[in-house]
N, C-alpha and C positions, 0 to 999 in steps of 0.2 A: 127669497123666492128663487127657486132653482130653474135654470134654463133647460129646456128639453128640446130635443130634436124631433121634428115631425116623423111619424112612422113612414117607413118606406115599403111600398107594395112589393111583394116577391116577384111581380111581373114587370116592375120598373127596371129598365136597362140603364146601368150607371154610364155616364158619359165617358168617352175616351179622353184622357188627359194627355195632350201633346207634350212631349218632352219628359214624360214620367211613365213609369211602368204601369200598365193597366192589364190586368189578367181577367180573362173571361173563361169560365169553365165550360167545357164541351156540353156538359149536362144542362147548364143554364141556357146555352145557345139553342140546344134542341128544344128546351121548354118554351123559349121565346119564339122560336121559328127563325130559320136562317134569313129569310127575306126581311122580316121585321128587324132582326139584329143588324143586317147590313144597311138597311135604310136609316137606322138610328146612328150607327157609329162610323160608317164609311164617309170619307171626305167627299164633298160635293164639288170642290175645286182642286186643281193641282196644288200639291204641297210646295210652299216656297223653298227654294234652295238658297241658303245663305251665301253671301260672298265669302269665299275661302281665301281671298287675297292672292290669287294667282296672277302673274303678269300676263300681258298680251302675248309675249313670246311663248310662255308655258302653255297658254290656252291654244295657240296655233300648233304647237308641237303635239298636244293631245288630240286636236282635230285631225292632224296628219296620221297619227297612230290609229285612230278609230277608222279612218278611211281605208288605211292599209288592211286592217282587220276585216272590214266589210268586203273589200276586193278579194282578199284571200278566201273568205268564206264563200263568196259567189263562185269562185273557181273550184271549190270543193277541197281546199287545202286545210 
């Protein structure tokens, strides 16, 4: 007895596979409709940021650099 996969409707939107390459053709997105496509594949919650192992000192230094950049941008530099 051979195993068979159920037929997939051409209007079915394949799920986004996090951590793997998922390609959606612009032609397919137009066929599905942009709103339906985004409702199906767009995340509903913020993506989790993994712990990258930075120390508290490194995090503080980056916070300082980002604040300096925001200040310089506000001054038009």
